[in-house]
C-alpha positions in Angstrom: -2.1 -12.7 -23.9 -1.8 -11.7 -20.3 -3.8 -8.6 -19.4 -1.7 -5.5 -18.6 -2.4 -4.6 -15.0 -1.5 -1.7 -12.8 -1.3 -2.2 -9.0 -2.5 0.4 -6.5 0.6 0.7 -4.4 0.3 2.2 -0.9 3.9 1.1 0.1 2.5 -1.2 2.7 2.3 -5.0 3.2 -1.1 -5.5 1.6 -0.1 -4.0 -1.8 3.3 -5.8 -1.6 1.6 -9.1 -1.0 -1.0 -8.4 -3.7 2.0 -8.0 -6.1 3.4 -11.3 -5.0 0.0 -13.0 -5.6 -0.5 -11.3 -9.0 2.9 -12.3 -10.3 2.0 -15.9 -9.8 -0.9 -15.6 -12.2 -0.5 -16.4 -15.9 -3.5 -14.4 -17.1 -2.1 -11.0 -15.9 1.0 -9.0 -16.3 1.8 -6.3 -13.7 3.2 -3.4 -15.7 3.4 -0.7 -13.1 2.6 0.7 -9.7 0.2 3.7 -8.9 0.6 5.7 -5.7 -1.2 8.9 -4.5 1.2 11.4 -3.0 0.7 14.5 -0.9 2.3 17.0 -3.3 3.0 19.5 -0.5 4.9 17.1 1.8 6.0 14.6 -0.9 4.8 11.7 1.2 2.5 8.8 0.5 -1.1 9.7 1.3 -2.2 8.3 4.7 1.0 6.2 5.2 3.2 9.2 5.6 6.2 7.5 3.8 8.8 9.7 2.1 8.8 9.8 -1.7 12.4 8.6 -1.9 11.5 5.4 -0.1 8.5 4.9 -2.4 10.8 5.2 -5.4 13.3 2.9 -3.7 10.6 0.2 -3.4 9.5 0.6 -7.1 13.1 0.2 -8.2 13.6 -2.9 -6.1 10.4 -4.6 -7.3 11.5 -3.7 -10.9 8.3 -1.8 -11.9 7.7 1.8 -13.2 5.9 4.0 -10.8 3.0 6.3 -11.7 2.6 9.0 -9.0 -0.7 10.8 -8.6 0.0 14.2 -6.9 -2.8 15.3 -4.6 -3.2 18.8 -3.1 -3.2 19.2 0.7 -5.9 19.4 1.8 -7.6 17.4 -1.0 -11.3 17.4 -1.7 -13.0 14.3 -2.9 -13.7 16.0 -6.3 -10.0 16.7 -6.7 -9.1 13.1 -5.8 -11.6 11.7 -8.3 -10.5 14.1 -11.0 -6.9 13.0 -10.6 -7.8 9.4 -10.6 -9.9 9.7 -13.8 -6.9 11.3 -15.6 -4.7 8.4 -14.4 -7.2 5.7 -15.5 -7.7 7.4 -18.9 -3.9 7.6 -19.5 -3.5 4.0 -18.4 -6.2 2.8 -20.7 -4.7 4.7 -23.6 -1.3 2.9 -23.0 -2.9 -0.5 -23.2 -3.7 -1.2 -19.5 -6.8 -3.4 -19.1 -6.9 -3.9 -15.3 -6.1 -2.2 -12.1 -5.6 -4.2 -8.9 -6.1 -3.1 -5.3 -5.0 -4.7 -2.0 -8.4 -4.3 -0.3 -9.3 -7.1 2.0 -12.9 -6.9 3.2 -14.3 -3.3 3.3 -17.4 -3.6 1.1 -17.9 0.2 0.8 -14.3 0.7 -0.5 -14.7 -2.0 -3.1 -18.1 -0.7 -4.2 -16.7 2.8 -4.5 -13.8 1.6 -6.7 -16.1 -0.5 -8.9 -18.5 2.4 -9.3 -15.9 4.9 -10.3 -14.1 2.6 -12.7 -17.3 1.4 -14.4 -17.3 2.3 -18.1 -13.6 3.3 -18.1 -12.4 0.3 -20.0 -10.1 -0.7 -17.0 -11.4 -3.5 -14.8 -10.8 -3.4 -11.0 -9.3 -6.5 -9.5 -9.1 -7.5 -5.8 -6.6 -10.4 -5.5 -6.7 -10.6 -1.6 -10.5 -10.1 -1.3 -12.1 -11.8 1.7 -9.0 -13.7 2.8 -9.1 -14.4 6.5 -6.9 -11.6 7.8 -5.7 -13.7 10.8 -4.5 -16.3 8.3 -3.3 -13.7 5.8 -1.1 -11.9 8.3 0.7 -15.0 9.3 0.9 -16.1 5.7 2.7 -12.8 4.9 5.1 -13.2 7.8 5.7 -16.9 7.0 6.3 -16.0 3.4 9.1 -13.7 4.2 7.3 -10.3 4.0 8.8 -7.7 6.3 7.4 -4.3 7.1 7.6 -1.5 9.6 4.5 0.2 11.1 4.6 3.6 9.5 1.4 5.1 10.9 -1.2 4.2 13.5 -4.3 5.4 15.2 -3.4 5.9 18.8 -7.1 5.5 19.8 -6.9 1.9 18.7 -3.2 0.9 18.8 -0.5 1.8 21.4 1.8 4.6 20.3 4.9 2.5 21.0 3.9 0.2 18.0 5.0 3.0 15.6 8.2 2.0 13.9 8.0 -1.6 15.1 8.3 -4.5 12.7 5.1 -6.3 11.5 5.7 -9.8 12.9 4.3 -12.4 15.3 5.4 -10.4 18.3 3.5 -7.3 17.1 0.4 -9.4 16.3 0.4 -10.8 19.9 0.6 -7.3 21.3 -2.3 -5.8 19.4 -5.4 -5.0 21.6 -8.5 -7.2 21.2 -10.6 -6.1 18.3 -7.8 -4.7 16.2 -7.6 -6.4 12.8 -4.3 -8.2 12.4 -3.8 -6.6 9.0 -5.1 -3.1 10.1 -7.8 -3.2 7.5 -10.0 -0.9 9.6 -7.4 1.8 9.6 -5.8 0.9 12.9 -2.3 1.0 11.4 -0.4 1.2 8.2 2.9 -0.3 7.1 5.9 0.1 4.8 7.2 -3.1 3.2 11.0 -3.5 3.0 11.6 -7.2 2.3 9.9 -10.2 0.8 9.5 -12.3 -2.3 8.3 -9.4 -4.3 11.6 -7.5 -3.9 14.9 -8.2 -5.7 16.7 -7.6 -2.4 15.9 -6.2 1.1 15.6 -2.4 1.3 17.9 -0.8 3.8 15.5 1.3 5.9 15.5 2.3 9.6 12.8 3.8 11.7 13.5 7.4 12.7 11.6 10.0 14.8 8.1 9.2 15.9 5.7 12.2 15.7 2.0 12.8 16.4 0.1 14.8 13.8 -3.6 15.4 13.1 -4.6 12.6 15.5 -2.3 10.0 14.1 1.2 8.7 15.0 3.9 8.4 12.4 7.3 6.7 12.4 9.5 8.7 10.0 11.2 5.9 8.1 14.6 6.7 6.6 16.9 5.1 4.0 20.0 3.7 5.8 22.8 5.2 3.6 25.5 3.8 5.9 25.1 0.3 4.4 
């Protein structure tokens, strides 16, 4: 029997592509998405994406969404406590694995493995150590479309916020910036690709700078 698997879902391109990869495996069955949300602002942690767009994504990929509400500010202890409750609940419902879209940051992987050790839920990393230059172009060539939702202006020009993740964007990134933004240079919101039943109707809105980061406020296009 395929192992029931939850996918850590950031709303971005890496988690979307991880879903695409996982769905092609016969030994696993993705049964839901997990996202941490800033409970004060009702936005995806780090990415800054509105809750309504997150729910729009989940509906369009056809999977139930488990939201982990986090206080703002959120201490590490509070985060770990919330995740322990999530993992315990998932295990009790028959979930055996939880997948993450991490690419090459060893400390992040080690942290996840340490925290999940002994929980009865196995961490999986379906995109681990893929060459990010190849992966970025594989995503684009495979039909994945995404907007840049958040960026670090110390590493990426501010005018990249709200732009589409495509070959043109990759060519415009400064030297040393990872093409998948794995070092935190930028984050994205996926709105089309083989993991979705149909494209999401989303448009970039106002660009704002907050707490040292630049955010593009993505909005559902209700005119279509």
